C-alpha positions as CSV (number, residue, x, y, z in Angstrom):
1,M,0.0,0.0,0.0
2,N,1.2,3.5,-0.7
3,K,2.6,5.5,2.2
4,K,0.4,8.4,1.4
5,A,-3.3,7.8,2.2
6,T,-5.6,8.0,-0.7
7,E,-9.4,7.8,-0.4
8,S,-10.8,4.3,-0.7
9,I,-13.7,2.0,0.3
10,L,-12.6,-0.4,3.0
11,V,-14.1,-3.9,3.4
12,C,-13.4,-5.9,6.5
13,V,-13.6,-9.6,6.0
14,N,-13.3,-12.3,8.6
15,H,-14.7,-15.5,7.1
16,P,-14.6,-16.6,3.5
17,D,-18.2,-18.0,3.5
18,F,-19.5,-14.4,3.8
19,S,-16.7,-12.4,2.3
20,K,-18.0,-12.6,-1.2
21,E,-21.2,-10.6,-0.2
22,L,-19.1,-8.0,1.7
23,I,-16.7,-7.6,-1.2
24,A,-19.6,-7.3,-3.7
25,Y,-21.2,-4.5,-1.7
26,G,-17.8,-2.8,-1.3
27,K,-17.2,-3.1,-5.0
28,R,-20.6,-1.5,-5.7
29,L,-19.7,1.4,-3.4
30,S,-16.3,1.8,-5.0
31,L,-17.8,2.0,-8.5
32,E,-20.5,4.4,-7.4
33,M,-18.0,6.7,-5.6
34,N,-15.2,6.1,-8.1
35,L,-12.8,5.0,-5.3
36,P,-10.3,2.1,-5.1
37,L,-11.4,-0.9,-3.0
38,Q,-9.3,-2.1,-0.1
39,I,-9.9,-5.4,1.7
40,V,-8.5,-6.0,5.2
41,N,-8.5,-9.2,7.4
42,I,-7.5,-9.0,11.0
43,Q,-6.1,-12.2,12.5
44,P,-5.4,-12.8,16.2
45,S,-1.7,-12.1,16.9
46,A,-1.3,-15.6,18.3
47,N,-2.1,-17.1,14.9
48,G,1.2,-16.1,13.3
49,Y,1.8,-15.7,9.6
50,C,0.8,-19.3,8.7
51,A,-2.6,-19.0,10.4
52,R,-5.7,-19.9,8.4
53,G,-3.8,-20.1,5.2
54,H,-6.6,-21.6,3.2
55,E,-9.0,-18.8,4.2
56,I,-6.3,-16.1,3.5
57,E,-5.9,-17.7,0.0
58,Q,-9.6,-17.4,-0.6
59,F,-9.6,-13.8,0.6
60,Y,-6.7,-13.1,-1.8
61,R,-8.6,-14.7,-4.8
62,Q,-11.8,-12.8,-4.0
63,S,-9.9,-9.5,-3.6
64,K,-8.1,-10.1,-6.9
65,D,-11.3,-10.9,-8.7
66,A,-12.8,-7.6,-7.4
67,G,-9.7,-5.6,-8.4
68,A,-8.9,-4.8,-4.7
69,E,-5.8,-4.8,-2.6
70,L,-5.8,-7.3,0.3
71,T,-4.1,-6.6,3.6
72,I,-3.7,-9.1,6.4
73,L,-3.0,-7.7,9.9
74,F,-2.2,-9.5,13.1
75,D,-3.7,-7.8,16.2
76,D,-5.8,-8.8,19.1
77,D,-7.8,-5.6,19.1
78,F,-9.8,-6.0,15.9
79,A,-11.6,-2.6,16.1
80,A,-8.4,-0.6,16.9
81,A,-6.5,-2.3,14.2
82,T,-9.3,-1.7,11.7
83,A,-9.6,1.9,12.7
84,K,-5.9,2.5,12.3
85,F,-5.8,0.8,8.9
86,A,-9.0,2.8,7.8
87,R,-7.2,6.1,8.6
88,K,-4.1,4.9,6.8
89,A,-6.2,3.8,3.8
90,G,-8.1,7.0,3.7
91,A,-11.4,5.1,4.0
92,K,-14.4,7.1,3.0
93,Q,-16.7,4.2,4.0
94,I,-16.2,0.9,5.8
95,V,-18.1,-2.3,5.0
96,T,-18.3,-5.1,7.6
97,Q,-20.5,-8.0,8.5
98,L,-23.4,-7.3,10.9
99,F,-22.9,-9.3,14.1
100,N,-25.9,-10.0,16.3
101,G,-27.8,-7.0,15.0
102,E,-30.8,-8.8,13.5
103,S,-31.3,-10.8,16.7
104,G,-31.8,-7.6,18.6
105,G,-28.3,-7.3,20.2
106,P,-25.9,-4.6,19.5
107,D,-23.0,-5.0,17.1
108,A,-20.0,-4.5,19.5
109,F,-17.4,-4.5,16.7
110,A,-19.2,-1.8,14.7
111,Q,-19.9,0.3,17.8
112,S,-16.3,0.1,18.9
113,L,-15.1,0.9,15.4
114,H,-17.5,3.8,15.2
115,S,-16.2,5.2,18.5
116,L,-12.6,5.1,17.1
117,V,-13.4,6.6,13.6
118,P,-16.6,8.5,14.2
119,T,-16.4,10.5,11.0
120,I,-16.4,7.4,8.7
121,P,-19.7,5.9,7.7
122,I,-20.0,2.2,8.5
123,S,-22.2,-0.2,6.4
124,M,-23.0,-3.6,8.0
125,V,-24.2,-6.4,5.8
126,S,-26.4,-9.0,7.5
127,V,-26.4,-12.7,6.5
128,S,-29.9,-12.1,5.1
129,G,-28.6,-9.4,2.8
130,K,-30.0,-6.4,4.7
131,I,-27.6,-3.5,5.0
132,Y,-27.5,-1.3,8.1
133,H,-25.5,2.0,8.5
134,I,-23.9,4.0,11.2
135,Y,-23.4,7.6,10.0
136,P,-21.3,10.3,11.4
137,N,-23.1,12.6,13.9
138,Y,-25.4,9.8,14.9
139,R,-25.3,7.8,18.2
140,P,-23.5,4.5,17.6
141,G,-26.5,2.5,18.7
142,I,-28.7,3.8,15.9
143,F,-28.7,1.6,12.8
144,H,-30.3,2.8,9.6
145,K,-31.7,0.0,7.4
146,T,-31.5,0.2,3.6
147,P,-32.6,-2.2,0.9
148,S,-30.8,-5.6,0.4
149,A,-27.3,-5.8,-1.1
150,G,-28.8,-7.5,-4.2
């Protein structure tokens, strides 16, 4: 990645079974906003550089197919590592998976990420395809639903 931050759309992937949907939505945003697409995967630091090699290879292929750059980071604080990378990548929007949101519980990752980068909109894609957003100047607990990723 270039040392100088340029604007981009950042997609956070954590499992290859759902990463295609996240990358597809990120790609749609990157085309709409005419910005490059960045993909990031945060691994626990204890995993080491050989961790989840098969999954990382799938992320690489999916990123390449989308014309995106993939970055793998090793850190135990996923939200802090994502926020730091988002600032470095000049993220104009972050796309991530919605965790527990549809079952009524808060998405702790998205809320933590929003508290660290409150000026960057965050889009959360649910497994059912619904997309929720946290926008700047809104309280982190308020999710805004939009039509499916389709």
